[in-house]
N, C-alpha and C positions, 0 to 999 in steps of 0.2 A: 504494500500500500504506500506508494510514493505520492507525495503531494507536490504540486508545482510551487508552493510557497515554501521558501527556506527560511527558517527562523533562527539560523545561526547568527551570532553577533558578527558584524563586519567591523574590522579595525578602522578607525577614523584617522587617516594620515594627514588630513587637512588641519591647518592651524586655525585656531579660533580667530574670528575677525578682530582686528585691533580697534579699540574704542576711539572714536573720533571726538575730540573735545576742542574747545577754544585754546587750551594750553598747547595742543599739537600745532595749531595754526600759528600761534605766536612764536613757538619754538622754531618752527620751520622758517618763519620770516627772519628771526634773528640769526639763524644759521646762515641764510643767504647773505644777510648784511655783513656778518662777521667774515664770511669767506671772501666777499668782494673787498672788504676793508683790508683784509690780510694781503690780497693781491695788490691793492693800491699801495700798501706800506712797503711791499717788496719792490715795486716799481720806483717809489720815491727814495728808497734807501740807497740807491746807487748815485744819486745826485746831491745828497745832503752834505756829505763830507764826514766830519767826526761823529755826527749823530747817526750815521748810517747803520752802525752796529745795533743801536737801540731800536731803530725803526725796523731793522731786519728781525730782531728778537720779538718785537711787537707783532710783526706779520706772522711769525711762526706760532706765537701764542693765539692770535686771532683765528688762524686756520685750524689750529688744534681744537679750540673751543667750538668752532663751527662744526667739526665732526663729532665732538663729544656731546654736544647738546642733544641731538636726536638719537644717538646710539646708546648713551649711558645715563645722562642726567634726567631726561624726561621719563624714560621707563622706570627709573628708580623712584621718581617723585610720584608717578601714577600708581605705583604698587603700595604706597603708604596709606 
């Protein structure tokens, strides 16, 4: 007596949908702003002279934060 309906559990390999919130939109906006600000600091750092090292370091920090906000900071804040 085989039935056409199979009631075995099916493993769910899909990830649950990420919650959309205003914090995600604001975080994405600031990530883009920080990324482009970091690129601008890189471009300016070659023409400044002695302050070039500081603007280069600022560009590195800005781009690092641009990638850290959506990948580590916002998910950690949303889980709280």
